[in-house]
PDB file of N, CA, C and O in Angstrom:
ATOM      1  N   MET A   1      31.163  60.543 -42.663  1.00  0.00           N
ATOM      2  CA  MET A   1      29.735  61.335 -41.515  1.00  0.00           C
ATOM      3  C   MET A   1      28.926  60.701 -42.046  1.00  0.00           C
ATOM      4  O   MET A   1      28.775  60.293 -43.197  1.00  0.00           O
ATOM      5  N   THR A   2      28.075  60.583 -40.620  1.00  0.00           N
ATOM      6  CA  THR A   2      26.833  60.053 -40.432  1.00  0.00           C
ATOM      7  C   THR A   2      25.564  61.773 -40.648  1.00  0.00           C
ATOM      8  O   THR A   2      25.545  62.931 -40.233  1.00  0.00           O
ATOM      9  N   GLY A   3      24.501  60.644 -41.780  1.00  0.00           N
ATOM     10  CA  GLY A   3      23.665  61.356 -41.782  1.00  0.00           C
ATOM     11  C   GLY A   3      22.603  60.866 -44.203  1.00  0.00           C
ATOM     12  O   GLY A   3      22.751  59.907 -44.960  1.00  0.00           O
ATOM     13  N   ILE A   4      22.083  61.670 -44.277  1.00  0.00           N
ATOM     14  CA  ILE A   4      21.461  61.611 -44.991  1.00  0.00           C
ATOM     15  C   ILE A   4      21.987  62.272 -46.175  1.00  0.00           C
ATOM     16  O   ILE A   4      22.039  63.501 -46.199  1.00  0.00           O
ATOM     17  N   PHE A   5      22.553  61.265 -47.589  1.00  0.00           N
ATOM     18  CA  PHE A   5      23.082  62.292 -48.751  1.00  0.00           C
ATOM     19  C   PHE A   5      22.585  61.909 -49.846  1.00  0.00           C
ATOM     20  O   PHE A   5      22.259  60.723 -49.839  1.00  0.00           O
ATOM     21  N   TYR A   6      22.331  62.676 -51.155  1.00  0.00           N
ATOM     22  CA  TYR A   6      21.906  62.942 -52.421  1.00  0.00           C
ATOM     23  C   TYR A   6      23.263  62.759 -52.581  1.00  0.00           C
ATOM     24  O   TYR A   6      24.305  63.000 -51.972  1.00  0.00           O
ATOM     25  N   ASP A   7      22.726  62.019 -54.073  1.00  0.00           N
ATOM     26  CA  ASP A   7      23.804  61.305 -55.123  1.00  0.00           C
ATOM     27  C   ASP A   7      23.530  61.591 -56.410  1.00  0.00           C
ATOM     28  O   ASP A   7      23.381  60.659 -57.200  1.00  0.00           O
ATOM     29  N   PRO A   8      23.409  63.039 -56.870  1.00  0.00           N
ATOM     30  CA  PRO A   8      23.471  63.515 -58.144  1.00  0.00           C
ATOM     31  C   PRO A   8      23.439  63.234 -59.432  1.00  0.00           C
ATOM     32  O   PRO A   8      22.947  63.952 -60.303  1.00  0.00           O
ATOM     33  N   LYS A   9      24.374  61.361 -59.700  1.00  0.00           N
ATOM     34  CA  LYS A   9      24.058  60.496 -60.381  1.00  0.00           C
ATOM     35  C   LYS A   9      22.576  59.887 -60.984  1.00  0.00           C
ATOM     36  O   LYS A   9      21.986  59.871 -62.064  1.00  0.00           O
ATOM     37  N   SER A  10      22.263  59.185 -58.984  1.00  0.00           N
ATOM     38  CA  SER A  10      21.408  58.754 -59.772  1.00  0.00           C
ATOM     39  C   SER A  10      19.710  59.245 -59.143  1.00  0.00           C
ATOM     40  O   SER A  10      18.585  58.762 -59.274  1.00  0.00           O
ATOM     41  N   ARG A  11      20.265  60.414 -58.448  1.00  0.00           N
ATOM     42  CA  ARG A  11      18.800  61.123 -58.048  1.00  0.00           C
ATOM     43  C   ARG A  11      17.784  60.564 -57.012  1.00  0.00           C
ATOM     44  O   ARG A  11      16.623  60.567 -56.602  1.00  0.00           O
ATOM     45  N   ARG A  12      19.379  59.960 -56.848  1.00  0.00           N
ATOM     46  CA  ARG A  12      18.463  59.201 -54.410  1.00  0.00           C
ATOM     47  C   ARG A  12      19.028  59.338 -53.668  1.00  0.00           C
ATOM     48  O   ARG A  12      20.242  59.524 -53.750  1.00  0.00           O
ATOM     49  N   LEU A  13      18.389  59.300 -52.664  1.00  0.00           N
ATOM     50  CA  LEU A  13      18.933  60.274 -51.372  1.00  0.00           C
ATOM     51  C   LEU A  13      19.086  58.327 -50.871  1.00  0.00           C
ATOM     52  O   LEU A  13      18.411  57.317 -51.075  1.00  0.00           O
ATOM     53  N   HIS A  14      20.587  58.717 -50.030  1.00  0.00           N
ATOM     54  CA  HIS A  14      21.132  57.076 -49.376  1.00  0.00           C
ATOM     55  C   HIS A  14      21.606  58.115 -47.223  1.00  0.00           C
ATOM     56  O   HIS A  14      22.248  59.118 -46.912  1.00  0.00           O
ATOM     57  N   ALA A  15      20.923  57.206 -46.530  1.00  0.00           N
ATOM     58  CA  ALA A  15      21.728  56.453 -45.505  1.00  0.00           C
ATOM     59  C   ALA A  15      22.790  56.231 -45.015  1.00  0.00           C
ATOM     60  O   ALA A  15      23.307  55.152 -45.307  1.00  0.00           O
ATOM     61  N   VAL A  16      23.331  56.917 -44.328  1.00  0.00           N
ATOM     62  CA  VAL A  16      24.936  56.596 -44.676  1.00  0.00           C
ATOM     63  C   VAL A  16      25.071  57.050 -43.057  1.00  0.00           C
ATOM     64  O   VAL A  16      24.630  58.021 -42.442  1.00  0.00           O
ATOM     65  N   VAL A  17      26.141  55.534 -42.531  1.00  0.00           N
ATOM     66  CA  VAL A  17      27.032  55.554 -41.633  1.00  0.00           C
ATOM     67  C   VAL A  17      28.709  55.782 -41.042  1.00  0.00           C
ATOM     68  O   VAL A  17      29.164  56.024 -39.925  1.00  0.00           O
ATOM     69  N   THR A  18      29.323  55.574 -42.372  1.00  0.00           N
ATOM     70  CA  THR A  18      30.479  55.676 -42.565  1.00  0.00           C
ATOM     71  C   THR A  18      31.197  56.838 -43.257  1.00  0.00           C
ATOM     72  O   THR A  18      31.616  57.822 -42.647  1.00  0.00           O
ATOM     73  N   CYS A  19      31.286  56.685 -44.328  1.00  0.00           N
ATOM     74  CA  CYS A  19      32.297  57.452 -45.462  1.00  0.00           C
ATOM     75  C   CYS A  19      31.345  57.940 -46.742  1.00  0.00           C
ATOM     76  O   CYS A  19      31.742  57.175 -47.622  1.00  0.00           O
ATOM     77  N   PRO A  20      30.230  58.843 -47.402  1.00  0.00           N
ATOM     78  CA  PRO A  20      30.144  58.869 -48.434  1.00  0.00           C
ATOM     79  C   PRO A  20      30.464  58.521 -49.212  1.00  0.00           C
ATOM     80  O   PRO A  20      31.491  57.917 -48.902  1.00  0.00           O
ATOM     81  N   GLU A  21      30.236  58.410 -50.630  1.00  0.00           N
ATOM     82  CA  GLU A  21      30.870  58.470 -52.251  1.00  0.00           C
ATOM     83  C   GLU A  21      30.677  59.784 -51.701  1.00  0.00           C
ATOM     84  O   GLU A  21      30.212  60.626 -50.932  1.00  0.00           O
ATOM     85  N   SER A  22      31.477  59.283 -52.795  1.00  0.00           N
ATOM     86  CA  SER A  22      32.708  61.216 -54.054  1.00  0.00           C
ATOM     87  C   SER A  22      30.856  62.080 -54.225  1.00  0.00           C
ATOM     88  O   SER A  22      29.638  61.936 -54.326  1.00  0.00           O
ATOM     89  N   GLY A  23      31.350  62.460 -54.190  1.00  0.00           N
ATOM     90  CA  GLY A  23      30.442  63.927 -54.809  1.00  0.00           C
ATOM     91  C   GLY A  23      28.525  64.278 -54.149  1.00  0.00           C
ATOM     92  O   GLY A  23      27.776  65.218 -54.411  1.00  0.00           O
ATOM     93  N   TRP A  24      28.352  63.268 -53.414  1.00  0.00           N
ATOM     94  CA  TRP A  24      27.100  62.349 -52.657  1.00  0.00           C
ATOM     95  C   TRP A  24      27.793  64.259 -51.559  1.00  0.00           C
ATOM     96  O   TRP A  24      28.756  64.761 -50.980  1.00  0.00           O
ATOM     97  N   LEU A  25      26.255  64.520 -52.017  1.00  0.00           N
ATOM     98  CA  LEU A  25      25.688  65.929 -51.243  1.00  0.00           C
ATOM     99  C   LEU A  25      26.194  65.998 -50.050  1.00  0.00           C
ATOM    100  O   LEU A  25      27.227  65.332 -50.118  1.00  0.00           O
ATOM    101  N   LEU A  26      26.035  66.585 -48.540  1.00  0.00           N
ATOM    102  CA  LEU A  26      24.821  65.941 -47.320  1.00  0.00           C
ATOM    103  C   LEU A  26      23.999  67.049 -47.724  1.00  0.00           C
ATOM    104  O   LEU A  26      24.139  68.064 -48.405  1.00  0.00           O
ATOM    105  N   VAL A  27      22.263  65.977 -46.450  1.00  0.00           N
ATOM    106  CA  VAL A  27      21.071  66.802 -46.790  1.00  0.00           C
ATOM    107  C   VAL A  27      20.945  67.080 -45.740  1.00  0.00           C
ATOM    108  O   VAL A  27      20.569  68.146 -45.252  1.00  0.00           O
ATOM    109  N   THR A  28      21.322  65.916 -45.160  1.00  0.00           N
ATOM    110  CA  THR A  28      21.032  66.758 -42.637  1.00  0.00           C
ATOM    111  C   THR A  28      21.955  65.569 -42.904  1.00  0.00           C
ATOM    112  O   THR A  28      22.121  64.774 -43.829  1.00  0.00           O
ATOM    113  N   HIS A  29      22.612  65.840 -41.404  1.00  0.00           N
ATOM    114  CA  HIS A  29      22.969  64.629 -40.067  1.00  0.00           C
ATOM    115  C   HIS A  29      21.584  64.168 -40.001  1.00  0.00           C
ATOM    116  O   HIS A  29      21.988  63.708 -38.933  1.00  0.00           O
ATOM    117  N   ASN A  30      20.350  63.830 -40.076  1.00  0.00           N
ATOM    118  CA  ASN A  30      19.585  63.160 -38.930  1.00  0.00           C
ATOM    119  C   ASN A  30      19.344  62.366 -39.981  1.00  0.00           C
ATOM    120  O   ASN A  30      18.953  62.738 -41.087  1.00  0.00           O
ATOM    121  N   LEU A  31      19.675  60.814 -39.492  1.00  0.00           N
ATOM    122  CA  LEU A  31      18.854  60.071 -40.454  1.00  0.00           C
ATOM    123  C   LEU A  31      17.623  59.526 -39.471  1.00  0.00           C
ATOM    124  O   LEU A  31      17.287  58.351 -39.614  1.00  0.00           O
ATOM    125  N   ASP A  32      17.168  60.073 -38.808  1.00  0.00           N
ATOM    126  CA  ASP A  32      15.863  59.755 -39.373  1.00  0.00           C
ATOM    127  C   ASP A  32      14.634  61.294 -40.006  1.00  0.00           C
ATOM    128  O   ASP A  32      13.411  61.183 -40.089  1.00  0.00           O
ATOM    129  N   ALA A  33      15.190  62.180 -40.246  1.00  0.00           N
ATOM    130  CA  ALA A  33      14.798  63.000 -40.837  1.00  0.00           C
ATOM    131  C   ALA A  33      13.454  61.352 -42.294  1.00  0.00           C
ATOM    132  O   ALA A  33      13.482  60.167 -42.625  1.00  0.00           O
ATOM    133  N   GLY A  34      12.668  62.553 -42.505  1.00  0.00           N
ATOM    134  CA  GLY A  34      11.043  62.444 -42.729  1.00  0.00           C
ATOM    135  C   GLY A  34      11.357  62.901 -44.567  1.00  0.00           C
ATOM    136  O   GLY A  34      12.175  63.816 -44.663  1.00  0.00           O
ATOM    137  N   LEU A  35      10.903  62.465 -45.696  1.00  0.00           N
ATOM    138  CA  LEU A  35      11.212  63.068 -46.925  1.00  0.00           C
ATOM    139  C   LEU A  35      10.769  64.930 -47.576  1.00  0.00           C
ATOM    140  O   LEU A  35      10.817  65.537 -48.646  1.00  0.00           O
ATOM    141  N   TYR A  36      10.363  65.207 -46.151  1.00  0.00           N
ATOM    142  CA  TYR A  36       9.009  66.614 -46.347  1.00  0.00           C
ATOM    143  C   TYR A  36      10.771  67.867 -46.080  1.00  0.00           C
ATOM    144  O   TYR A  36      11.137  68.919 -46.603  1.00  0.00           O
ATOM    145  N   HIS A  37      11.324  66.998 -45.075  1.00  0.00           N
ATOM    146  CA  HIS A  37      12.372  67.644 -44.418  1.00  0.00           C
ATOM    147  C   HIS A  37      13.740  67.192 -45.245  1.00  0.00           C
ATOM    148  O   HIS A  37      14.299  68.289 -45.243  1.00  0.00           O
ATOM    149  N   CYS A  38      14.169  66.779 -45.576  1.00  0.00           N
ATOM    150  CA  CYS A  38      14.851  66.637 -47.327  1.00  0.00           C
ATOM    151  C   CYS A  38      13.881  67.114 -48.089  1.00  0.00           C
ATOM    152  O   CYS A  38      14.263  68.102 -48.718  1.00  0.00           O
ATOM    153  N   ARG A  39      13.375  66.978 -48.182  1.00  0.00           N
ATOM    154  CA  ARG A  39      12.207  68.419 -48.841  1.00  0.00           C
ATOM    155  C   ARG A  39      12.857  69.657 -49.863  1.00  0.00           C
ATOM    156  O   ARG A  39      13.436  70.145 -50.833  1.00  0.00           O
ATOM    157  N   ARG A  40      12.254  69.621 -48.809  1.00  0.00           N
ATOM    158  CA  ARG A  40      12.626  71.354 -47.858  1.00  0.00           C
ATOM    159  C   ARG A  40      14.141  71.221 -47.408  1.00  0.00           C
ATOM    160  O   ARG A  40      14.815  71.202 -48.438  1.00  0.00           O
ATOM    161  N   ILE A  41      14.977  71.116 -46.246  1.00  0.00           N
ATOM    162  CA  ILE A  41      16.377  71.924 -47.431  1.00  0.00           C
ATOM    163  C   ILE A  41      16.937  71.232 -48.720  1.00  0.00           C
ATOM    164  O   ILE A  41      18.145  71.453 -48.813  1.00  0.00           O
ATOM    165  N   MET A  42      16.666  70.807 -49.288  1.00  0.00           N
ATOM    166  CA  MET A  42      16.983  70.364 -50.723  1.00  0.00           C
ATOM    167  C   MET A  42      16.305  71.510 -52.059  1.00  0.00           C
ATOM    168  O   MET A  42      16.672  71.584 -53.232  1.00  0.00           O
ATOM    169  N   ARG A  43      15.256  72.272 -51.369  1.00  0.00           N
ATOM    170  CA  ARG A  43      15.034  72.763 -52.074  1.00  0.00           C
ATOM    171  C   ARG A  43      15.639  74.297 -52.497  1.00  0.00           C
ATOM    172  O   ARG A  43      15.258  75.037 -53.404  1.00  0.00           O
ATOM    173  N   GLU A  44      16.990  74.545 -51.256  1.00  0.00           N
ATOM    174  CA  GLU A  44      17.641  75.391 -51.412  1.00  0.00           C
ATOM    175  C   GLU A  44      18.482  75.203 -52.174  1.00  0.00           C
ATOM    176  O   GLU A  44      19.207  76.198 -52.180  1.00  0.00           O
ATOM    177  N   TRP A  45      18.885  74.337 -52.976  1.00  0.00           N
ATOM    178  CA  TRP A  45      19.369  74.611 -53.916  1.00  0.00           C
ATOM    179  C   TRP A  45      19.332  73.455 -54.752  1.00  0.00           C
ATOM    180  O   TRP A  45      20.439  73.072 -55.130  1.00  0.00           O
ATOM    181  N   LEU A  46      18.932  73.191 -54.907  1.00  0.00           N
ATOM    182  CA  LEU A  46      17.765  71.963 -56.555  1.00  0.00           C
ATOM    183  C   LEU A  46      15.723  72.896 -56.540  1.00  0.00           C
ATOM    184  O   LEU A  46      14.782  73.204 -55.809  1.00  0.00           O
ATOM    185  N   SER A  47      16.379  72.908 -58.385  1.00  0.00           N
ATOM    186  CA  SER A  47      14.901  73.953 -58.616  1.00  0.00           C
ATOM    187  C   SER A  47      14.029  72.713 -58.933  1.00  0.00           C
ATOM    188  O   SER A  47      14.253  71.577 -59.351  1.00  0.00           O
ATOM    189  N   PRO A  48      12.838  73.485 -58.519  1.00  0.00           N
ATOM    190  CA  PRO A  48      11.912  72.491 -58.641  1.00  0.00           C
ATOM    191  C   PRO A  48      11.915  71.731 -60.007  1.00  0.00           C
ATOM    192  O   PRO A  48      11.187  70.743 -60.104  1.00  0.00           O
ATOM    193  N   GLU A  49      12.871  72.214 -61.328  1.00  0.00           N
ATOM    194  CA  GLU A  49      11.586  70.338 -62.170  1.00  0.00           C
ATOM    195  C   GLU A  49      13.497  69.680 -62.270  1.00  0.00           C
ATOM    196  O   GLU A  49      13.914  68.965 -63.181  1.00  0.00           O
ATOM    197  N   ASP A  50      13.914  69.930 -61.679  1.00  0.00           N
ATOM    198  CA  ASP A  50      15.328  69.594 -60.434  1.00  0.00           C
ATOM    199  C   ASP A  50      14.633  68.161 -59.434  1.00  0.00           C
ATOM    200  O   ASP A  50      14.607  66.938 -59.571  1.00  0.00           O
ATOM    201  N   LEU A  51      14.169  69.088 -58.483  1.00  0.00           N
ATOM    202  CA  LEU A  51      13.643  68.395 -57.297  1.00  0.00           C
ATOM    203  C   LEU A  51      12.015  66.551 -57.443  1.00  0.00           C
ATOM    204  O   LEU A  51      11.849  65.571 -56.716  1.00  0.00           O
ATOM    205  N   PHE A  52      11.288  67.033 -58.732  1.00  0.00           N
ATOM    206  CA  PHE A  52      10.899  66.006 -58.881  1.00  0.00           C
ATOM    207  C   PHE A  52      11.297  65.204 -59.245  1.00  0.00           C
ATOM    208  O   PHE A  52      10.658  64.183 -58.993  1.00  0.00           O
ATOM    209  N   LEU A  53      12.726  65.003 -60.166  1.00  0.00           N
ATOM    210  CA  LEU A  53      13.447  64.030 -60.821  1.00  0.00           C
ATOM    211  C   LEU A  53      13.761  62.851 -59.144  1.00  0.00           C
ATOM    212  O   LEU A  53      13.818  61.671 -58.797  1.00  0.00           O
ATOM    213  N   VAL A  54      13.844  63.860 -58.764  1.00  0.00           N
ATOM    214  CA  VAL A  54      14.178  62.691 -57.499  1.00  0.00           C
ATOM    215  C   VAL A  54      14.406  61.870 -57.130  1.00  0.00           C
ATOM    216  O   VAL A  54      14.469  62.187 -55.942  1.00  0.00           O
ATOM    217  N   GLU A  55      14.736  60.394 -57.186  1.00  0.00           N
ATOM    218  CA  GLU A  55      13.394  59.030 -55.821  1.00  0.00           C
ATOM    219  C   GLU A  55      13.044  59.611 -54.837  1.00  0.00           C
ATOM    220  O   GLU A  55      13.064  60.833 -54.981  1.00  0.00           O
ATOM    221  N   TRP A  56      12.749  59.290 -53.952  1.00  0.00           N
ATOM    222  CA  TRP A  56      12.348  60.097 -52.752  1.00  0.00           C
ATOM    223  C   TRP A  56      12.289  58.512 -51.802  1.00  0.00           C
ATOM    224  O   TRP A  56      11.786  58.584 -50.680  1.00  0.00           O
ATOM    225  N   THR A  57      12.643  57.573 -52.135  1.00  0.00           N
ATOM    226  CA  THR A  57      12.776  56.790 -51.244  1.00  0.00           C
ATOM    227  C   THR A  57      13.731  57.200 -50.668  1.00  0.00           C
ATOM    228  O   THR A  57      14.145  58.323 -50.956  1.00  0.00           O
ATOM    229  N   ILE A  58      14.691  56.042 -49.196  1.00  0.00           N
ATOM    230  CA  ILE A  58      15.846  56.758 -48.414  1.00  0.00           C
ATOM    231  C   ILE A  58      16.633  55.021 -48.876  1.00  0.00           C
ATOM    232  O   ILE A  58      16.157  53.959 -48.473  1.00  0.00           O
ATOM    233  N   ASP A  59      17.975  55.137 -49.843  1.00  0.00           N
ATOM    234  CA  ASP A  59      18.243  53.629 -49.383  1.00  0.00           C
ATOM    235  C   ASP A  59      19.442  53.999 -48.098  1.00  0.00           C
ATOM    236  O   ASP A  59      20.373  54.696 -47.693  1.00  0.00           O
ATOM    237  N   ARG A  60      18.794  53.219 -47.955  1.00  0.00           N
ATOM    238  CA  ARG A  60      19.304  52.717 -45.824  1.00  0.00           C
ATOM    239  C   ARG A  60      20.729  51.060 -45.757  1.00  0.00           C
ATOM    240  O   ARG A  60      21.360  50.513 -44.853  1.00  0.00           O
ATOM    241  N   GLU A  61      20.607  50.868 -47.321  1.00  0.00           N
ATOM    242  CA  GLU A  61      21.794  50.024 -47.099  1.00  0.00           C
ATOM    243  C   GLU A  61      23.206  50.059 -46.975  1.00  0.00           C
ATOM    244  O   GLU A  61      23.992  49.119 -47.094  1.00  0.00           O
ATOM    245  N   ARG A  62      23.411  51.103 -46.754  1.00  0.00           N
ATOM    246  CA  ARG A  62      24.389  51.673 -46.267  1.00  0.00           C
ATOM    247  C   ARG A  62      24.329  52.035 -44.367  1.00  0.00           C
ATOM    248  O   ARG A  62      25.248  52.282 -43.586  1.00  0.00           O
ATOM    249  N   LEU A  63      23.408  51.965 -44.232  1.00  0.00           N
ATOM    250  CA  LEU A  63      23.467  51.119 -42.951  1.00  0.00           C
ATOM    251  C   LEU A  63      23.810  50.803 -42.264  1.00  0.00           C
ATOM    252  O   LEU A  63      23.940  51.390 -41.190  1.00  0.00           O
ATOM    253  N   SER A  64      24.069  49.933 -42.472  1.00  0.00           N
ATOM    254  CA  SER A  64      24.182  48.446 -42.275  1.00  0.00           C
ATOM    255  C   SER A  64      26.454  47.866 -41.791  1.00  0.00           C
ATOM    256  O   SER A  64      27.062  47.005 -41.156  1.00  0.00           O
ATOM    257  N   ALA A  65      26.847  49.501 -42.949  1.00  0.00           N
ATOM    258  CA  ALA A  65      28.269  48.864 -43.669  1.00  0.00           C
ATOM    259  C   ALA A  65      29.141  49.293 -42.611  1.00  0.00           C
ATOM    260  O   ALA A  65      30.347  49.054 -42.670  1.00  0.00           O
TER     261      ALA A  65
END
């Protein structure tokens, strides 16, 4: 499944074009989504305190997988 996923264990975002790791949560199918877009979506299911702890760079290493 392609998209940007959130890894709650490491509190990081990952861009995925194949298969996400188990436990990762889909943020958006849009691989070109900006961080503001991701924050706005994640605000619906993460508390403000948890949002503050997220590493907001998107790991794009999985794009080449």
